[in-house]
C-alpha positions, 0 to 999 in steps of 0.5 A: 166459250167465245161468248163468255170471253167476249162478254168479259172483254166488253165488261173490262172495257166499260170499267176501264173508261172514266166514269161519267157522272151527273156533273159531266152530263150537266156540263155537256147539256150546258154546252148544248144550250149555250150553242142553242142560245147563240144560234137563236141570237143569229136567227131571231133578227131574220125571223123579225125581218120576215114577220109580216105583223108588227106585233110578231116582229116586236115579239121576236126583237124582245126575245132577242134582247132576252136571249142576249141576257140568257147567254150572260146568265149561262156565262155565269153558270159556267163560271160557277162550275169552273168551266169555260163558256163554250158551246157544243154543236146541237143538231136538234136546234140546227134542224129546228132552225132549218125548218124555220128557214124553210118556212120563211122561204116557202111562205114568203109573202103568203098569209100563213107566213106568220103562223109558220114563224110562230110555230117554228119559234115555239118549237125552239121554245119547247126545246129550250123549256125542256133543256132548262127544266132539266138543267135546273133540276140537275143543278139542284141535285148537284148542290149548285143553288146559284146556278139553279136560280139562274137557270130557273130565271131563264126557264121562266122567261122561256115559258113566258115567251111561249105563252106570248107566242101562243097568244099572238098565234091565236089572236093574229097570226092564225087568223090572218092565215085563215083569212087569207085562205078564205079570201082566195076561196071566195075571190 
């Protein structure tokens, strides 16, 4: 008998709460990616400074400029949905940023530093690609075609950055990390 009463109370509580919809989820995810992009703006200069190769430093600086433009696009998406542009702390990106900081500290001056920086940057890119793909799809489903176009534009940039990082990893960073290990082995 007590189980039935408990189930009824639980069901009553669920129905008395305001129902969250896809538009609410979209807004929450938008705040999450806004926080993410602003966190990246603070992190990229540190990564560029830590990079040993000029190519990688240049790639980080290029992406910094792109990210600043992406924040402006997000500001526009917030205006489209009639909400203030505001971020919500994202523990996922904080964790990824902490890993990057740890790599910069532990591998400073080491042959594998740039390979580690690329890996950390790609973790960020993959998170962003996932978020932007979802947001774009939700915007389309919500009939927010202008927002969907803005989000797709950023998604394209994130995918291009990921590809550029892969090319840097395979043509420079990973080779330097390996060469450094070989030189130590044969010295």
